[in-house]
C-alpha positions in Angstrom: 80.7 81.7 130.3 82.0 78.4 129.9 80.8 77.1 126.6 81.2 80.6 124.8 84.4 80.7 126.1 85.2 76.9 124.4 83.5 78.9 121.3 86.1 81.1 120.9 88.7 78.5 121.3 87.4 76.6 118.7 86.7 79.6 116.5 90.8 80.6 117.0 91.3 77.3 115.9 89.7 76.9 112.6 91.0 80.3 111.7 94.6 79.3 112.5 94.4 75.9 110.6 92.6 77.9 107.8 95.7 79.8 107.2 98.1 76.7 107.6 96.2 75.1 104.5 95.8 78.4 102.8 100.0 78.5 103.0 100.3 75.1 102.3 98.6 76.0 99.1 101.0 78.4 98.4 103.8 76.2 98.8 102.2 73.2 96.8 102.1 76.0 94.3 105.5 77.3 93.9 106.9 73.0 93.6 104.3 72.3 91.1 106.4 75.0 88.9 110.0 74.1 90.5 110.4 77.2 92.2 110.6 78.9 88.7 111.2 82.8 89.7 113.5 82.4 93.3 116.6 83.1 91.8 117.7 86.4 90.1 120.6 87.8 87.9 123.3 88.7 89.7 123.6 92.0 87.8 120.7 93.4 85.8 120.6 96.7 83.7 117.6 98.9 85.6 116.4 100.7 83.4 115.7 104.5 84.6 111.5 103.9 84.3 109.7 101.0 85.8 107.7 98.8 83.5 104.4 98.5 83.7 102.7 95.0 83.8 98.8 94.8 83.6 98.6 91.4 85.5 96.2 88.9 86.9 97.4 87.3 89.8 95.8 83.4 88.9 96.4 84.1 85.2 99.0 81.2 84.0 100.2 83.1 81.4 101.0 85.9 83.6 102.7 83.8 86.2 105.2 83.2 83.1 106.4 87.4 82.9 106.1 87.5 87.0 108.7 84.2 86.7 111.2 86.1 83.9 110.9 89.8 86.3 112.4 87.7 89.2 114.9 85.4 86.8 116.3 89.4 85.5 116.0 91.0 88.6 114.0 93.7 87.3 111.0 95.3 89.5 107.5 96.6 87.4 104.8 99.0 88.2 101.8 95.8 88.3 98.4 97.2 87.0 95.7 94.1 88.7 93.4 93.5 86.4 90.7 90.6 88.1 88.2 89.9 86.0 84.6 92.4 87.1 86.8 95.3 87.5 87.0 98.4 86.8 91.1 98.1 85.0 90.6 95.0 83.0 87.0 96.8 81.3 89.4 100.0 81.1 92.0 97.7 78.6 89.6 96.8 76.3 87.9 100.3 75.5 91.2 101.3 74.9 93.3 99.3 73.6 90.3 97.0 71.7 91.9 94.0 73.9 91.2 92.5 76.9 93.8 90.1 76.7 96.7 89.4 79.7 99.7 90.3 80.3 100.3 93.4 78.7 103.7 94.9 78.9 104.3 98.4 78.4 108.0 99.1 78.7 108.5 103.1 79.2 111.8 103.2 78.3 111.8 102.2 74.4 108.1 103.0 74.5 107.0 99.2 72.7 103.7 97.8 74.4 103.8 94.0 73.5 100.8 91.6 74.2 101.2 88.2 74.6 103.1 86.1 77.6 105.8 85.1 74.7 106.5 87.9 73.0 106.8 89.7 76.5 109.2 87.0 77.7 111.3 87.3 74.8 111.3 91.1 74.7 112.7 91.1 78.5 115.2 88.6 77.8 116.7 90.5 74.9 116.4 93.6 76.0 118.0 93.4 80.1 120.2 90.7 79.0 120.3 90.4 75.7 120.0 86.4 75.2 116.8 84.3 73.8 114.1 83.1 76.1 115.5 80.1 77.9 113.5 76.7 77.8 112.4 76.9 81.7 109.8 79.6 80.5 109.1 78.6 77.0 105.3 77.2 75.7 105.2 74.1 76.0 102.9 71.4 77.0 104.5 70.6 80.7 105.0 74.0 81.5 101.7 74.8 80.5 99.6 72.4 82.5 102.7 73.2 85.6 101.6 77.2 85.9 97.5 75.9 85.3 97.5 73.2 88.2 99.4 75.9 90.0 96.5 78.4 89.6 94.0 75.3 90.2 95.7 74.6 93.2 95.6 78.4 94.5 91.7 77.9 93.7 92.3 80.9 91.3 93.0 83.3 93.9 93.3 86.4 92.4 91.3 86.1 90.2 88.2 88.3 90.6 87.1 91.5 91.8 86.6 92.3 95.5 84.9 95.6 96.6 87.5 98.2 97.6 88.4 102.1 97.5 91.0 103.3 95.4 94.4 104.1 96.9 95.4 107.7 95.6 99.7 106.2 95.3 100.5 103.3 94.3 101.2 100.7 97.4 104.9 98.9 96.5 105.4 95.5 97.8 108.9 93.5 98.4 108.7 90.2 96.6 109.6 87.4 94.3 107.7 85.3 92.5 107.9 81.6 94.2 107.9 83.1 97.8 105.0 81.4 99.2 104.2 84.4 101.1 104.4 87.0 99.2 101.7 85.3 96.7 99.5 85.1 99.2 99.6 89.2 99.4 99.5 89.6 95.7 96.0 87.6 94.9 94.6 90.0 97.9 96.3 93.5 95.7 94.7 92.4 92.3 91.5 91.2 94.0 91.4 95.0 95.0 92.9 96.2 92.3 95.4 98.2 94.2 97.9 98.7 91.7 101.7 98.8 93.7 105.4 98.6 92.7 106.6 95.5 92.4 110.3 95.4 93.8 111.7 92.1 93.4 114.3 90.6 95.5 115.4 86.9 94.4 117.9 84.8 95.7 121.4 85.6 94.1 123.7 82.9 95.9 123.3 79.7 97.8 123.7 82.0 101.0 120.3 84.1 99.9 118.2 80.5 100.1 116.2 79.8 102.5 114.0 81.3 105.3 115.1 85.2 106.3 115.8 83.6 109.9 117.1 80.1 108.8 120.2 80.9 106.0 121.3 77.9 103.8 124.9 78.6 105.4 126.4 78.8 108.7 128.5 82.2 108.2 127.0 85.6 109.0 124.1 86.3 106.3 125.7 89.3 104.0 123.9 89.5 100.5 126.0 90.6 97.4 127.0 94.2 98.5 125.2 96.8 95.8 122.0 95.2 95.1 118.6 95.7 96.2 119.1 92.6 98.9 122.1 95.0 100.5 120.3 98.2 100.6 116.9 96.5 101.8 119.2 94.3 104.4 120.9 97.7 105.4 117.8 99.1 106.1 115.9 96.0 108.2 118.6 93.7 109.5 117.5 91.1 107.1 116.1 90.4 103.7 112.5 89.3 104.0 109.5 89.0 102.5 106.7 90.1 101.6 107.3 93.5 103.0 104.8 96.0 101.9 105.2 99.7 101.9 101.7 102.2 101.7 102.6 106.3 100.8 98.5 107.1 101.5 98.6 105.6 105.5 102.6 105.7 106.2 102.1 101.9 107.2 105.4 99.7 106.7 104.7 95.8 106.9 106.0 92.3 106.7 104.2 89.0 107.7 101.5 88.5 104.7 98.9 87.8 107.0 98.9 91.1 108.6 99.5 92.3 105.6 96.5 90.7 103.8 94.2 92.1 107.3 95.6 95.5 106.9 94.8 95.6 103.3 91.2 93.9 103.9 90.3 96.9 106.7 91.7 99.7 105.6 90.8 99.2 101.5 88.0 96.4 101.1 85.0 97.6 101.2 
């Protein structure tokens, strides 16, 4: 009994260590990208229909588009396209190309292929400006994004056999969030479509962990924003937050969410 008990303790300890290393690697990925995809516009033109992004979490080019979506404070329906999954095969059959990222905007009927084209379109259409240099197709930018994927061991790249969800899930996130990244990777691997609601940080007092803001005053998000609506409902603004309309589950905490996704959808 004593040996078995110690063995169980060791197993639990190893699992905790693995989770910690995984989180540190995710923090490293955000640091390599200089935490781009953290700040969001204070104002935004919300289109009546959700953008649709064909995306792969480990794809270096896709990362730039997701950073732009956070910075522009735009939501998007994510159609995950992991290698070996059905979505990328269907995309190739219907469009003749499996190249990612691809954006469809039902508000303008624009179907746009390629990172640079997508980002230019988003900034022109929804901010009336040009692509910022921090997202341009430059050597150091590209190397940093590729290194971020390498640090994550390309998590979110390959398909894991899973049951399909009848309705898309909803994930509150922002691109640089290390905790949210872990959830997005699993959603992509399981090929589960989801509505990405970006809750990027809009002011200095938004910065820092949800329970330790960089302010001595009571935390208050900017009024009439997505963060304000979230704060009113939950008493804080914390990501990731997952809603699964197929089961009625609503969860915080990345490890709990990943465990739930595996239990519910993984074959």
